[in-house]
DRENMARMI-882815 format. One record per residue: x, y negated, z negated of N, C-alpha, C in turn; residue number from 1; residue in three letters. Coordinates in nm, 4 decimals. Atoms other than C-alpha are relative to their C-alpha. Example, Ala and Ser with C-alpha at 12.3 -4.5 7.8 and 13.67 -1.06 7.14 Angstrom:
2
@n.px:0.0890, n.py:0.1190, n.pz:0.0000, ca.px:1.2300, ca.py:0.4500, ca.pz:-0.7800, c.px:0.0900, c.py:-0.1200, c.pz:0.0000, nr:1, rest:ala
@n.px:-0.0820, n.py:0.1190, n.pz:0.0060, ca.px:1.3670, ca.py:0.1060, ca.pz:-0.7140, c.px:-0.0770, c.py:-0.1090, c.pz:-0.0730, nr:2, rest:ser
% end
This chain:
81
@n.px:-0.0827, n.py:0.1048, n.pz:-0.0673, ca.px:4.1172, ca.py:-3.9692, ca.pz:0.9586, c.px:0.1144, c.py:0.0890, c.pz:0.0733, nr:1, rest:met
@n.px:-0.0838, n.py:-0.0845, n.pz:-0.0917, ca.px:4.3470, ca.py:-3.6855, ca.pz:1.1107, c.px:0.1187, c.py:-0.0701, c.pz:0.0468, nr:2, rest:asn
@n.px:-0.1316, n.py:0.0535, n.pz:-0.0312, ca.px:4.6723, ca.py:-3.8872, ca.pz:1.0965, c.px:0.1123, c.py:0.0538, c.pz:-0.1000, nr:3, rest:ser
@n.px:-0.1001, n.py:-0.0566, n.pz:0.0839, ca.px:5.0030, ca.py:-3.7928, ca.pz:0.9285, c.px:0.0856, c.py:-0.1309, c.pz:-0.0378, nr:4, rest:tyr
@n.px:-0.1047, n.py:0.0884, n.pz:0.0255, ca.px:5.2584, ca.py:-4.0018, ca.pz:0.7574, c.px:0.1254, c.py:0.0663, c.pz:-0.0388, nr:5, rest:ile
@n.px:-0.1395, n.py:-0.0324, n.pz:0.0182, ca.px:5.6253, ca.py:-3.9416, ca.pz:0.7290, c.px:0.0300, c.py:-0.0179, c.pz:-0.1420, nr:6, rest:glu
@n.px:-0.0537, n.py:0.0209, n.pz:0.1433, ca.px:5.7441, ca.py:-3.8975, ca.pz:0.3629, c.px:0.1360, c.py:0.0332, c.pz:-0.0079, nr:7, rest:glu
@n.px:-0.1527, n.py:-0.0340, n.pz:0.0045, ca.px:6.1113, ca.py:-3.9162, ca.pz:0.3240, c.px:0.0415, c.py:-0.0314, c.pz:-0.1296, nr:8, rest:leu
@n.px:-0.0519, n.py:0.0277, n.pz:0.1198, ca.px:6.1382, ca.py:-4.0462, ca.pz:-0.0285, c.px:0.0439, c.py:0.1102, c.pz:-0.0739, nr:9, rest:thr
@n.px:-0.0153, n.py:-0.1169, n.pz:0.0926, ca.px:6.0794, ca.py:-3.7102, ca.pz:-0.2017, c.px:0.0353, c.py:0.1072, c.pz:0.0836, nr:10, rest:tyr
@n.px:-0.0315, n.py:-0.1223, n.pz:-0.0839, ca.px:6.1400, ca.py:-3.4724, ca.pz:0.0950, c.px:0.0965, c.py:-0.0100, c.pz:0.1096, nr:11, rest:cys
@n.px:-0.1301, n.py:0.0391, n.pz:-0.1064, ca.px:6.4607, ca.py:-3.5936, ca.pz:0.2814, c.px:0.0880, c.py:0.1111, c.pz:-0.0117, nr:12, rest:asn
@n.px:-0.1164, n.py:-0.1103, n.pz:-0.0143, ca.px:6.6818, ca.py:-3.2863, ca.pz:0.3880, c.px:0.1419, c.py:-0.0592, c.pz:-0.0082, nr:13, rest:gly
@n.px:-0.1495, n.py:0.0837, n.pz:-0.0075, ca.px:6.9649, ca.py:-3.5546, ca.pz:0.4151, c.px:0.0349, c.py:-0.0008, c.pz:-0.1420, nr:14, rest:ala
@n.px:-0.0441, n.py:0.0144, n.pz:0.1657, ca.px:6.9518, ca.py:-3.5591, ca.pz:0.0208, c.px:0.0544, c.py:0.1404, c.pz:-0.0352, nr:15, rest:asn
@n.px:-0.0680, n.py:-0.1142, n.pz:0.0346, ca.px:7.1959, ca.py:-3.2772, ca.pz:-0.0880, c.px:-0.0866, c.py:0.0884, c.pz:-0.0929, nr:16, rest:thr
@n.px:0.0720, n.py:-0.0728, n.pz:0.0967, ca.px:6.9867, ca.py:-3.1845, ca.pz:-0.3809, c.px:-0.1244, c.py:0.0574, c.pz:0.0339, nr:17, rest:ala
@n.px:0.1036, n.py:-0.0649, n.pz:-0.0770, ca.px:6.6828, ca.py:-3.1365, ca.pz:-0.1840, c.px:0.0228, c.py:0.1191, c.pz:0.0886, nr:18, rest:ile
@n.px:-0.0122, n.py:-0.0962, n.pz:-0.0992, ca.px:6.8495, ca.py:-2.9411, ca.pz:0.0714, c.px:0.0545, c.py:0.1371, c.pz:-0.0670, nr:19, rest:leu
@n.px:-0.0325, n.py:-0.0976, n.pz:0.0962, ca.px:7.0084, ca.py:-2.7265, ca.pz:-0.2072, c.px:-0.1005, c.py:0.0932, c.pz:-0.0388, nr:20, rest:ala
@n.px:0.1109, n.py:-0.0630, n.pz:0.0690, ca.px:6.6774, ca.py:-2.6516, ca.pz:-0.3499, c.px:-0.1057, c.py:0.0792, c.pz:0.1007, nr:21, rest:ala
@n.px:0.0685, n.py:-0.0614, n.pz:-0.1069, ca.px:6.5201, ca.py:-2.5766, ca.pz:-0.0134, c.px:-0.1518, c.py:-0.0189, c.pz:-0.0352, nr:22, rest:arg
@n.px:0.1343, n.py:0.0455, n.pz:0.0364, ca.px:6.2034, ca.py:-2.7406, ca.pz:-0.1424, c.px:-0.0056, c.py:-0.1461, c.pz:-0.0536, nr:23, rest:ser
@n.px:0.0040, n.py:0.1415, n.pz:0.0478, ca.px:6.0586, ca.py:-3.0837, ca.pz:-0.2534, c.px:-0.1216, c.py:-0.0197, c.pz:-0.0802, nr:24, rest:cys
@n.px:0.1347, n.py:0.0338, n.pz:0.0812, ca.px:5.7850, ca.py:-3.2230, ca.pz:-0.4920, c.px:-0.0309, c.py:-0.1328, c.pz:0.0468, nr:25, rest:ile
@n.px:0.0641, n.py:0.1255, n.pz:-0.0226, ca.px:5.5701, ca.py:-3.4967, ca.pz:-0.3866, c.px:-0.0765, c.py:-0.0323, c.pz:-0.1292, nr:26, rest:val
@n.px:0.0627, n.py:0.0326, n.pz:0.1224, ca.px:5.4343, ca.py:-3.6790, ca.pz:-0.7185, c.px:-0.1588, c.py:-0.0220, c.pz:0.0670, nr:27, rest:pro
@n.px:0.1491, n.py:0.0344, n.pz:-0.0430, ca.px:5.0349, ca.py:-3.6933, ca.pz:-0.6726, c.px:-0.0169, c.py:-0.1463, c.pz:0.0105, nr:28, rest:val
@n.px:0.0017, n.py:0.1609, n.pz:0.0059, ca.px:5.0591, ca.py:-4.0715, ca.pz:-0.7677, c.px:0.0240, c.py:-0.0596, c.pz:0.1383, nr:29, rest:asn
@n.px:-0.0198, n.py:0.0476, n.pz:-0.1259, ca.px:5.2125, ca.py:-4.1259, ca.pz:-0.4394, c.px:-0.1276, c.py:0.0299, c.pz:0.0909, nr:30, rest:leu
@n.px:0.1112, n.py:0.0091, n.pz:-0.0659, ca.px:4.9036, ca.py:-4.0109, ca.pz:-0.2640, c.px:-0.1176, c.py:-0.0841, c.pz:-0.0292, nr:31, rest:phe
@n.px:0.1105, n.py:0.0972, n.pz:0.0442, ca.px:4.6877, ca.py:-4.2337, ca.pz:-0.4582, c.px:0.0372, c.py:-0.1452, c.pz:0.0126, nr:32, rest:lys
@n.px:-0.0471, n.py:0.1430, n.pz:-0.0296, ca.px:4.9002, ca.py:-4.5377, ca.pz:-0.3635, c.px:-0.0388, c.py:-0.0356, c.pz:0.1213, nr:33, rest:ser
@n.px:0.0466, n.py:0.0716, n.pz:-0.1112, ca.px:4.8403, ca.py:-4.7872, ca.pz:-0.1035, c.px:0.0319, c.py:0.0771, c.pz:0.1549, nr:34, rest:ala
@n.px:-0.0405, n.py:-0.0641, n.pz:-0.1369, ca.px:5.0431, ca.py:-4.5773, ca.pz:0.1623, c.px:-0.0909, c.py:0.1083, c.pz:0.0476, nr:35, rest:leu
@n.px:0.0997, n.py:-0.1105, n.pz:-0.0231, ca.px:4.7747, ca.py:-4.2961, ca.pz:0.1450, c.px:-0.1460, c.py:-0.0225, c.pz:-0.0329, nr:36, rest:phe
@n.px:0.1499, n.py:0.0459, n.pz:0.0515, ca.px:4.4816, ca.py:-4.4462, ca.pz:-0.0542, c.px:-0.0984, c.py:0.1177, c.pz:0.0018, nr:37, rest:ser
@n.px:0.0706, n.py:-0.1177, n.pz:0.0174, ca.px:4.3503, ca.py:-4.0868, ca.pz:-0.1468, c.px:-0.0590, c.py:-0.0094, c.pz:-0.1278, nr:38, rest:leu
@n.px:0.0778, n.py:-0.0018, n.pz:0.1172, ca.px:4.1027, ca.py:-4.0494, ca.pz:-0.4102, c.px:-0.0138, c.py:0.1297, c.pz:-0.0653, nr:39, rest:phe
@n.px:0.0113, n.py:-0.1171, n.pz:0.0592, ca.px:4.0331, ca.py:-3.7811, ca.pz:-0.6647, c.px:-0.1057, c.py:0.0945, c.pz:0.0821, nr:40, rest:glu
@n.px:0.0959, n.py:-0.0973, n.pz:-0.0858, ca.px:3.8768, ca.py:-3.4724, ca.pz:-0.4675, c.px:0.0378, c.py:-0.0093, c.pz:0.1338, nr:41, rest:gly
@n.px:-0.0395, n.py:-0.0139, n.pz:-0.1502, ca.px:4.0352, ca.py:-3.5695, ca.pz:-0.1377, c.px:0.0672, c.py:0.0964, c.pz:0.0305, nr:42, rest:asp
@n.px:-0.0988, n.py:-0.0983, n.pz:-0.0353, ca.px:4.2256, ca.py:-3.3178, ca.pz:0.0501, c.px:0.1053, c.py:-0.0324, c.pz:0.0716, nr:43, rest:his
@n.px:-0.1181, n.py:0.0389, n.pz:-0.0726, ca.px:4.5806, ca.py:-3.3302, ca.pz:0.1769, c.px:0.0475, c.py:0.1230, c.pz:0.0612, nr:44, rest:ile
@n.px:-0.0543, n.py:-0.0901, n.pz:-0.0987, ca.px:4.6925, ca.py:-3.1449, ca.pz:0.4797, c.px:0.1246, c.py:-0.0251, c.pz:0.0289, nr:45, rest:phe
@n.px:-0.1211, n.py:0.0070, n.pz:-0.0232, ca.px:5.0410, ca.py:-3.1043, ca.pz:0.5312, c.px:0.0622, c.py:0.0798, c.pz:0.1307, nr:46, rest:val
@n.px:-0.0932, n.py:-0.0641, n.pz:-0.0961, ca.px:5.2821, ca.py:-3.0201, ca.pz:0.8304, c.px:0.1395, c.py:-0.0231, c.pz:-0.0251, nr:47, rest:lys
@n.px:-0.1455, n.py:0.0209, n.pz:0.0136, ca.px:5.6594, ca.py:-2.9831, ca.pz:0.8185, c.px:0.0806, c.py:0.0123, c.pz:0.1047, nr:48, rest:val
@n.px:-0.1033, n.py:-0.0289, n.pz:-0.1089, ca.px:5.9331, ca.py:-3.0323, ca.pz:1.0600, c.px:0.1348, c.py:-0.0248, c.pz:-0.0423, nr:49, rest:ser
@n.px:-0.1510, n.py:0.0262, n.pz:0.0288, ca.px:6.3213, ca.py:-3.0297, ca.pz:1.0519, c.px:0.0725, c.py:-0.0753, c.pz:0.1065, nr:50, rest:ala
@n.px:-0.0759, n.py:0.0742, n.pz:-0.1073, ca.px:6.5656, ca.py:-3.2566, ca.pz:1.2120, c.px:0.1619, c.py:0.0286, c.pz:-0.0263, nr:51, rest:val
@n.px:-0.1318, n.py:-0.0231, n.pz:0.0114, ca.px:6.9254, ca.py:-3.1610, ca.pz:1.2701, c.px:0.0809, c.py:-0.0614, c.pz:0.1326, nr:52, rest:asn
@n.px:-0.0811, n.py:0.0533, n.pz:-0.1135, ca.px:7.2089, ca.py:-3.2354, ca.pz:1.5287, c.px:-0.0595, c.py:0.0309, c.pz:0.1186, nr:53, rest:asp
@n.px:0.0517, n.py:-0.0557, n.pz:-0.1491, ca.px:7.0046, ca.py:-3.0725, ca.pz:1.8114, c.px:-0.1351, c.py:-0.0661, c.pz:0.0189, nr:54, rest:tyr
@n.px:0.1584, n.py:0.0499, n.pz:-0.0129, ca.px:6.6612, ca.py:-3.2683, ca.pz:1.7443, c.px:-0.0712, c.py:0.0289, c.pz:-0.1159, nr:55, rest:gly
@n.px:0.1182, n.py:-0.0249, n.pz:0.0992, ca.px:6.3491, ca.py:-3.2397, ca.pz:1.5598, c.px:-0.0759, c.py:0.1580, c.pz:0.0508, nr:56, rest:glu
@n.px:0.0598, n.py:-0.1259, n.pz:-0.0264, ca.px:6.1926, ca.py:-2.8888, ca.pz:1.5316, c.px:-0.1476, c.py:-0.0189, c.pz:0.0242, nr:57, rest:ser
@n.px:0.1202, n.py:-0.0038, n.pz:-0.0265, ca.px:5.8456, ca.py:-2.8065, ca.pz:1.6339, c.px:-0.0777, c.py:-0.0085, c.pz:-0.1380, nr:58, rest:val
@n.px:0.0622, n.py:0.0282, n.pz:0.1343, ca.px:5.6009, ca.py:-2.9119, ca.pz:1.3445, c.px:-0.0611, c.py:0.1481, c.pz:-0.0341, nr:59, rest:ala
@n.px:0.0540, n.py:-0.1155, n.pz:0.0542, ca.px:5.4709, ca.py:-2.6190, ca.pz:1.1276, c.px:-0.1477, c.py:-0.0126, c.pz:0.0343, nr:60, rest:ser
@n.px:0.1412, n.py:-0.0200, n.pz:-0.0041, ca.px:5.1057, ca.py:-2.4867, ca.pz:1.1310, c.px:-0.0341, c.py:-0.1166, c.pz:-0.1334, nr:61, rest:gln
@n.px:0.0556, n.py:0.1030, n.pz:0.1025, ca.px:4.8896, ca.py:-2.7496, ca.pz:0.9187, c.px:-0.0293, c.py:0.0936, c.pz:-0.1199, nr:62, rest:val
@n.px:0.0216, n.py:-0.0951, n.pz:0.1392, ca.px:4.8682, ca.py:-2.6097, ca.pz:0.5323, c.px:-0.1429, c.py:-0.0082, c.pz:-0.0098, nr:63, rest:gly
@n.px:0.1161, n.py:-0.0108, n.pz:0.0418, ca.px:4.5431, ca.py:-2.5214, ca.pz:0.3932, c.px:-0.0677, c.py:-0.1070, c.pz:-0.0635, nr:64, rest:asp
@n.px:0.0623, n.py:0.1267, n.pz:0.0686, ca.px:4.4792, ca.py:-2.8569, ca.pz:0.2142, c.px:-0.0203, c.py:0.0109, c.pz:-0.1496, nr:65, rest:gly
@n.px:0.0050, n.py:0.0227, n.pz:0.1485, ca.px:4.5503, ca.py:-2.9197, ca.pz:-0.1527, c.px:-0.0978, c.py:-0.1051, c.pz:-0.0330, nr:66, rest:ala
@n.px:0.1112, n.py:0.0922, n.pz:0.0464, ca.px:4.2887, ca.py:-3.1150, ca.pz:-0.3317, c.px:0.0825, c.py:-0.1095, c.pz:-0.1114, nr:67, rest:val
@n.px:-0.0551, n.py:0.0966, n.pz:0.0810, ca.px:4.4087, ca.py:-3.4608, ca.pz:-0.5094, c.px:-0.0786, c.py:0.0250, c.pz:-0.1520, nr:68, rest:val
@n.px:0.0655, n.py:0.0024, n.pz:0.1323, ca.px:4.3514, ca.py:-3.3929, ca.pz:-0.8785, c.px:0.0805, c.py:-0.0656, c.pz:-0.1063, nr:69, rest:leu
@n.px:-0.0812, n.py:0.0475, n.pz:0.1047, ca.px:4.4689, ca.py:-3.5539, ca.pz:-1.2031, c.px:-0.0404, c.py:0.0536, c.pz:-0.1161, nr:70, rest:ser
@n.px:0.0279, n.py:-0.0351, n.pz:0.1305, ca.px:4.4903, ca.py:-3.4587, ca.pz:-1.5600, c.px:-0.0518, c.py:-0.1032, c.pz:-0.0867, nr:71, rest:arg
@n.px:0.0498, n.py:0.0862, n.pz:0.0906, ca.px:4.3034, ca.py:-3.6403, ca.pz:-1.7949, c.px:0.0810, c.py:-0.0473, c.pz:-0.1148, nr:72, rest:pro
@n.px:-0.0819, n.py:0.0288, n.pz:0.1228, ca.px:4.4823, ca.py:-3.8295, ca.pz:-2.0742, c.px:-0.0335, c.py:0.0722, c.pz:-0.1037, nr:73, rest:asp
@n.px:0.0108, n.py:-0.0678, n.pz:0.1225, ca.px:4.5614, ca.py:-3.6480, ca.pz:-2.3954, c.px:-0.0898, c.py:-0.0572, c.pz:-0.0875, nr:74, rest:pro
@n.px:0.0858, n.py:0.0734, n.pz:0.1072, ca.px:4.3148, ca.py:-3.7190, ca.pz:-2.6680, c.px:0.0772, c.py:-0.0858, c.pz:-0.1047, nr:75, rest:pro
@n.px:-0.0566, n.py:0.0991, n.pz:0.0873, ca.px:4.3812, ca.py:-3.9920, ca.pz:-2.9055, c.px:-0.0849, c.py:-0.0163, c.pz:-0.1247, nr:76, rest:thr
@n.px:0.0870, n.py:-0.0088, n.pz:0.1285, ca.px:4.2404, ca.py:-4.0396, ca.pz:-3.2713, c.px:-0.0498, c.py:0.1189, c.pz:-0.0483, nr:77, rest:asn
@n.px:0.0437, n.py:-0.1419, n.pz:0.0593, ca.px:4.2132, ca.py:-3.6780, ca.pz:-3.3479, c.px:0.0181, c.py:-0.0122, c.pz:-0.1648, nr:78, rest:leu
@n.px:-0.0120, n.py:-0.0192, n.pz:0.1401, ca.px:4.1135, ca.py:-3.6241, ca.pz:-3.7068, c.px:-0.0043, c.py:0.1453, c.pz:-0.0297, nr:79, rest:val
@n.px:-0.0200, n.py:-0.1103, n.pz:0.0395, ca.px:4.2361, ca.py:-3.3452, ca.pz:-3.8919, c.px:-0.0641, c.py:0.0262, c.pz:-0.1461, nr:80, rest:asn
@n.px:0.0664, n.py:-0.0094, n.pz:0.1242, ca.px:3.9806, ca.py:-3.2317, ca.pz:-4.1671, c.px:0.0884, c.py:0.1048, c.pz:-0.0972, nr:81, rest:asp
% end
């Protein structure tokens, strides 16, 4: 589908904590939500731009593409012999 969606909830440089950390983390569950509708095994390609008083920067090169994965739930009902 080759389209991009701007995500500012988790990666907004106007947030002083994100700005100070110089990084951000987007929870994998966001990518499985209706906004993105990705499934286990889908690839995520990301590009980044910055905005300041002078305007928006040129977008970065597209990243290599992470794969949407999830961890299985921890086991329950374990029996210790």
